[in-house]
C-alpha angles and dihedrals in degrees: 000000000000095000097046114126112249094222090054088046094053093051096046095046093043093048091051094048094047091049090054090047096045094044092050092055092066112015096080098059098082091048098052093095092050091046090051091051092046094054092036090243131137115257090245088062093046088054086070086077091069099038092047090057094048093047094047089048091052091050094055097049098078094059100040094089096049092045091051093049093043101045104021129270095249094052095045095045096046092045090050090046093051089049092049092051093048090046088053090055091047090052093052091049093048115123097188140038093247094053088045093051092046091049090049092050088057089046091053097047090054091043090053089060095043099067103049097036092045092049088051093052088050099048093045089054093050125047119227096265091056098046098082089063083057090066088080086062099034095054093066099066096029097048113011102046100047091047090048089050099085100044093041090049091052094049097046091048094048102043101028125008135294086244087076091064085078103028091063088069095058104075091039093048095046091049092049095050091051093050088045094054092051100037113030125090123230117238128180132179132206107284099155094124093086136245116303100230094173090053093048095048088054108037099040098056090040092060094042093050093044090050093048092050094048092045097048099028095083097048102030098035131257091254096052111120098249097044092042090056098036097052101053092035090055093050093049090050089049093053091047090048095050090052093052094045092055094052099037116104091218107019126188088237120026103227090173090078087077085073084083103090096212096048088046092051092048089049095052091046090051087057098048098039092046090049090047095047099042088043094056090043090056098040104041097060088055089052092046090054091044092047101040106019088238120168123252092256091049088051092050091050090050091070094043093094088065088073093050089051089051092053088051089049090060089061094045098048090048092057099036102040095073090048104043107021130229100288097048091046100043101042097056092039090056092048090052091049093054089055092050095049091049091049090058085064095053111113113254096026096093089052091062114073097199091046089056094047093048093048092046088050089053092047089058096044101047100034090039089053090053096045096049091046094050094044091052093044096042094060096041096100098037108113115234093248091058096044096094094055094042091049093049093049092048093050095051092050090049093047095049088046091061095046091049094049091053091045092049097049090046090051091050092049091051093046092050094052104269124138100212097272099330097090118085094208106100093198097092091050094050088050087054093050090052089056089056089051092054089051091054089049093053085057091057091062092049090049087065087075092060117103123266096223126067117239108280125229118247117267094256113037122190114233097210090060092068090050088053089047090055092047090051094047 
């Protein structure tokens, strides 16, 4: 343990943590009905288990960058991972809905810190010209684990118990914490400007309220009292927070990083592509069930090839990025993604299982190529001292984009006459999928602002670093 390479350690620990976080974002869905029955609660109440996790995650995001810079990325990351692991055990041991929701809140807060602080650790360990090689590793937690969540959740719930949805995290998290303690390097950045309390009091409730409204709006109705209050209030606080963050000397979130054209373009692309992808992954299983009468498990498995396409995209982007550059690679990939998304809404497609699998694979391949390319290029010029702030801002926008995409598609389904999966008319679901195609098409125009050239290696590269990279991958 003492002789482990820190760069290898950061890849292993980061991947383990993100696999846990990515899996937990989707694995609980198939078990909500069982959880509700076990606790004698309505399904609408059990849905709080999911929304509580997402709201808590959003609330933690604004402070993640400051905590990492102030107390050290290693300390904050491993602390959050330890809390996430302990909260997973508490979730599995819960004997009531209230206890489960509280444990999910703690899990969400820790998960909100893991992603931006973990990516900061990773991007500080590897310079820009080496980060594309990391796509082979990054794609596992970002693509495979969320896609594996629904079928794995259904399997564990049906053959074992829903408690095992959370217990599976405990040995992985404990091992990752021990490896991180021994192998990670500590890094701190200058955070002497003090804590931006005003920014915290504005940004944190803004993100929490918006996530709450987007999470409960489709199921509870956009005019329900809690949603009708949370949504507008969240927007007001968000606007006030942005004004403050742009004027503050030492802001909690450094919005001025968006003055960098490439980073700003990458951040906007994260918003629209995340909205498009999460929207289609929400709407298409409903269409699949409406058109074919498939079970919920079959519908979940129908989108799994998207993860396989994303894994292949990591290999494609790695080889093509140095040759074509970010713009020439991302723009055609987003154009193809728009066509694939639109094809999913064509009448007759959902009735063919093999057509569905092929198109979902293509979604992962072409959209994944664009997303990986943009993410690597967007951070190429961000200096290491600003990496924590940049990663926190990027993660917040991407998270809100996913929630916005689900809410938008759910709203279109409801407005078009659908009943959230209970209506056998496939028309509303096809309309929602066409909206996601429009979001991806919007990203294509944003990608035109990306640079033509790939990040160049430094003048004097170090050969052992490539060997370390191969070991890590």
